[in-house]
C-alpha positions in Angstrom: -94.2 24.2 -81.8 -93.6 20.5 -82.4 -90.1 20.9 -81.0 -91.4 22.7 -77.9 -94.0 19.9 -77.3 -91.3 17.3 -77.5 -89.1 19.3 -75.2 -91.9 19.7 -72.7 -92.6 15.9 -72.8 -88.9 15.1 -72.3 -88.7 17.5 -69.4 -91.7 15.9 -67.8 -90.2 12.5 -68.1 -86.9 13.7 -66.6 -88.8 15.2 -63.6 -90.9 12.1 -63.2 -87.8 9.8 -63.2 -86.0 12.2 -60.8 -89.0 12.2 -58.5 -89.3 8.4 -58.5 -85.6 8.0 -57.8 -85.9 10.5 -54.9 -88.9 8.7 -53.4 -87.2 5.3 -53.8 -84.1 6.5 -52.1 -86.3 7.9 -49.3 -88.0 4.6 -48.8 -84.7 2.7 -48.7 -82.5 5.2 -46.6 -84.8 7.6 -44.9 -85.4 7.7 -41.2 -88.8 7.3 -39.7 -88.9 11.0 -39.0 -87.9 11.9 -42.6 -90.5 9.5 -44.0 -93.2 11.0 -41.7 -92.4 14.6 -42.7 -92.3 13.5 -46.4 -95.6 11.7 -46.1 -97.3 14.9 -44.8 -95.9 16.8 -47.7 -97.1 14.2 -50.2 -100.5 14.2 -48.4 -100.9 18.0 -48.7 -100.0 17.8 -52.4 -102.8 15.1 -52.8 -100.2 12.5 -53.8 -102.2 9.9 -51.8 -100.4 6.9 -53.3 -96.9 7.9 -52.1 -98.2 9.3 -48.8 -100.1 6.1 -48.2 -97.0 4.0 -48.9 -95.0 6.0 -46.3 -97.7 6.1 -43.7 -98.3 2.4 -44.0 -94.6 1.7 -43.6 -94.0 3.9 -40.5 -97.2 3.5 -38.6 -96.1 0.3 -36.8 -92.8 2.1 -35.9 -94.5 5.1 -34.3 -96.3 3.2 -31.5 -96.4 5.4 -28.4 -95.3 8.5 -30.3 -97.6 11.4 -30.8 -97.2 11.1 -34.5 -98.8 7.6 -34.5 -102.3 9.0 -34.2 -102.1 11.3 -37.2 -100.2 8.7 -39.2 -103.0 6.2 -38.9 -105.6 8.8 -39.5 -104.0 10.1 -42.7 -103.3 6.6 -43.9 -107.0 5.8 -43.7 -107.7 9.0 -45.8 -105.0 8.0 -48.3 -106.8 4.8 -48.9 -110.2 6.6 -49.1 -109.0 9.1 -51.6 -107.7 6.3 -53.8 -111.1 4.7 -53.9 -110.0 1.8 -51.7 -113.2 2.0 -49.6 -113.1 -1.4 -48.1 -109.6 -0.8 -46.7 -110.4 2.8 -45.6 -113.5 1.7 -43.6 -111.3 -0.9 -41.9 -108.5 1.7 -41.1 -111.0 4.3 -39.9 -112.6 1.8 -37.6 -109.3 0.6 -36.3 -108.3 4.3 -35.6 -111.6 4.8 -33.7 -111.1 1.7 -31.6 -107.5 2.7 -30.9 -107.9 6.4 -30.2 -111.5 6.8 -28.9 -110.5 9.9 -26.9 -108.9 11.6 -29.9 -110.4 14.7 -31.3 -110.5 12.9 -34.6 -112.5 9.9 -33.3 -116.0 11.1 -34.3 -114.8 11.9 -37.8 -113.1 8.5 -38.0 -116.3 6.8 -37.0 -118.2 8.8 -39.6 -115.7 8.0 -42.3 -115.8 4.3 -41.4 -119.5 4.4 -42.1 -119.2 6.7 -45.1 -116.5 4.4 -46.7 -119.0 1.5 -46.3 -121.6 3.6 -48.0 -119.2 4.3 -50.9 -118.3 0.6 -51.1 -122.0 -0.4 -51.5 -122.5 -1.9 -55.0 -125.1 -1.2 -57.6 -128.5 -2.8 -56.7 -128.1 -5.7 -59.2 -125.3 -7.1 -57.0 -125.3 -8.7 -53.6 -126.4 -6.1 -51.0 -124.7 -7.6 -47.9 -122.3 -4.6 -47.7 -125.2 -2.2 -48.1 -126.8 -3.7 -44.9 -123.5 -3.3 -43.1 -123.3 0.3 -44.2 -126.8 1.1 -43.0 -126.0 -0.5 -39.6 -122.7 1.5 -39.3 -124.5 4.8 -40.2 -127.2 4.1 -37.6 -124.6 3.3 -35.0 -122.9 6.6 -35.7 -126.2 8.5 -35.2 -126.8 6.6 -32.0 -123.3 7.3 -30.7 -123.1 11.0 -31.8 -126.7 12.2 -31.9 -125.6 15.9 -31.9 -123.0 15.5 -34.6 -123.1 17.8 -37.6 -122.9 14.6 -39.7 -126.2 13.3 -38.3 -128.4 14.8 -41.0 -126.1 13.5 -43.8 -126.1 10.0 -42.2 -129.9 10.0 -42.2 -129.9 10.9 -46.0 -127.4 8.2 -46.7 -129.5 5.6 -44.9 -132.5 6.5 -46.9 -130.5 6.3 -50.1 -129.2 2.9 -49.2 -132.7 1.7 -48.3 -133.9 2.8 -51.7 -131.3 0.6 -53.2 -132.5 -2.4 -51.1 -136.0 -1.6 -52.1 -135.1 -1.6 -55.8 -133.3 -4.9 -55.3 -136.3 -6.5 -53.6 -138.7 -5.2 -56.3 -136.5 -6.5 -59.2 -136.2 -9.8 -57.5 -140.0 -10.2 -57.2 -140.5 -9.1 -60.8 -137.8 -11.5 -62.0 -139.5 -14.5 -60.4 -142.8 -13.4 -62.0 -141.3 -12.9 -65.5 -139.6 -16.3 -65.4 -142.7 -18.1 -64.0 -143.8 -19.6 -67.3 -140.6 -21.6 -67.4 -141.0 -22.9 -63.9 -144.2 -23.1 -61.9 -142.2 -22.8 -58.6 -141.4 -19.3 -59.6 -145.0 -18.2 -59.3 -144.8 -19.4 -55.7 -141.5 -17.7 -55.2 -142.9 -14.5 -56.7 -145.8 -14.5 -54.2 -143.3 -15.1 -51.3 -141.0 -12.3 -52.5 -143.9 -9.9 -52.8 -145.1 -10.7 -49.3 -141.6 -10.1 -48.0 -141.4 -6.8 -49.9 -144.6 -5.5 -48.4 -143.4 -6.4 -44.9 -140.0 -4.7 -45.4 -141.2 -1.7 -47.5 -144.8 -1.0 -46.5 -144.9 2.5 -48.0 -143.0 1.8 -51.2 -143.9 3.3 -54.6 -143.8 -0.2 -56.0 -146.4 -1.7 -53.6 -149.4 -1.1 -55.9 -147.8 -2.7 -58.9 -146.5 -5.7 -56.9 -149.9 -6.1 -55.1 -151.5 -6.6 -58.6 -148.6 -8.9 -59.7 -149.3 -11.1 -56.6 -152.9 -11.6 -57.7 -151.7 -12.7 -61.2 -149.0 -15.0 -59.7 -151.3 -16.7 -57.2 -154.0 -17.2 -59.8 -151.6 -18.8 -62.3 -150.1 -20.9 -59.5 -153.6 -22.1 -58.6 -154.4 -23.0 -62.3 -151.2 -25.0 -62.7 -151.4 -26.7 -59.3 -152.6 -30.2 -58.6 -156.3 -30.6 -57.9 -155.9 -31.0 -54.1 -154.1 -27.6 -53.9 -156.3 -25.6 -56.3 -159.1 -24.6 -53.9 -156.8 -23.3 -51.3 -154.8 -21.2 -53.8 -157.8 -19.8 -55.6 -159.1 -18.7 -52.2 -155.8 -17.1 -51.5 -156.1 -15.2 -54.9 -159.4 -13.8 -53.6 -157.8 -12.6 -50.4 -155.1 -10.9 -52.4 -157.7 -9.2 -54.7 -159.8 -8.0 -51.8 -156.7 -6.5 -50.1 -155.6 -4.9 -53.3 -159.0 -3.3 -54.1 -159.4 -2.1 -50.6 -155.9 -0.4 -50.6 -155.9 0.8 -54.2 -159.5 1.4 -55.3 -158.5 3.9 -58.0 -155.6 1.8 -59.3 -154.9 1.6 -63.0 -154.8 -2.2 -62.5 -158.4 -2.4 -61.1 -160.0 -3.7 -64.3 -157.4 -6.4 -64.9 -157.6 -7.4 -61.2 -161.4 -7.7 -61.5 -161.0 -10.1 -64.4 -158.8 -12.4 -62.4 -161.3 -12.2 -59.5 -164.2 -13.2 -61.8 -162.2 -16.1 -63.3 -161.3 -17.1 -59.8 -164.9 -17.2 -58.7 -165.7 -19.4 -61.8 -162.9 -21.8 -60.9 -164.1 -22.1 -57.2 -167.6 -22.7 -58.5 -166.3 -25.6 -60.7 -164.4 -27.0 -57.8 -167.4 -26.7 -55.4 -169.6 -28.5 -57.9 -167.1 -31.2 -58.4 -166.7 -31.6 -54.6 -170.5 -31.9 -54.3 -170.7 -34.6 -56.9 -167.8 -36.4 -55.2 -169.5 -36.2 -51.7 -172.8 -37.4 -53.1 -171.1 -40.4 -54.8 -169.2 -41.2 -51.6 -172.4 -41.0 -49.5 -174.2 -43.3 -51.9 -171.4 -45.9 -51.5 -171.4 -45.8 -47.7 -175.2 -45.6 -47.0 -176.4 -49.1 -46.0 -179.2 -50.8 -48.1 -182.5 -50.6 -46.0 -184.7 -52.4 -48.6 -186.4 -55.7 -47.6 -185.5 -58.8 -49.6 -188.4 -61.2 -50.3 -188.0 -65.0 -50.5 -190.5 -67.4 -52.3 -192.7 -69.3 -49.9 -192.5 -73.1 -49.8 -195.7 -74.8 -51.3 -197.4 -78.0 -49.8 -196.8 -81.0 -52.0 
C-alpha cells in the first residue's frame, strides 16, 4: 500500500510537470486562436487561473473580432471565481460599458454590483466599498427593473445596510464606553447617536442608544464648565422625554427616570445659584436713594 501511494504521488507529480510544461509552451508559442480555444477548455474545467492568464493575454489582440466579447466576459468571471472581487467588478463594468448591446450586458452589470458586494469588508473595517456596492446594486435595479436579479439585489442591499447599521451602532457605543477617559467622547457619543437615529430610524438598536444618549448628555453636563451646564441638562431632559414617549415600556425606563430626577435637581441648584447671582448684581447696580443729613451751623 505504501508503494502504491508513493507511485500515485510520483505519477501526479509527472502529470503536473507535464501539464505546466504544456501550458508554458502554449503561452510562448501558441497562436491567438490556439490560446483562445485553450482558455475556453481551461474555463470549462474550472481552471480559472490558467484560463484567466490566457484571456488576459489575448483580449487586447482580439479587438474587433467576435471572440473579443466572450474573452472579456470570461476573463471577468475568472477573476471572480478566484476571489479577486475588486478586479472582477472592474472588468464586468468595463465589459458593460464596452458591449452595452450584448446579450451578456445585464449579467455583467449585475456581476459588477455583486462583485462589489462580495468585496465589502466586515463591519469593523472602513465601509466606503459597502456604500459603493449599495449604489451599484440600486443602479442595477433602476436600469433593469424587470430583471430576475432584482429581488436578489434588494436582499443584498438590505444585508449591506444591516452592516452599516451595525458599524454605526458600534461606533456610538465605543464613544460612550471610552468617555470616562475623554469628556469629548460623551459629546461625540451624542452626535453619533443623533446621526444613527437619522440614518436608521427603525433600527433594533434605537431603544438602547436612545437611553445611552440620556446618560451621555447627563454626564457631559456634569463635567462641563458652569456656563454650559444649564443648556446641557435641559438637553438631557429633552432626550428623556423623547425616550419615554417612544419607549414607555422599555427595560431602561427606571434607569432613565433616575437620570431625569437627578437632572431636575441639578437644574434646581443652577436656578437657585442664578437667582442669588441676579439679586447680588441688582443690589450692586441699584442707586442709593437715602438722604444724607449734614450738621447745621450754630450762631457764635
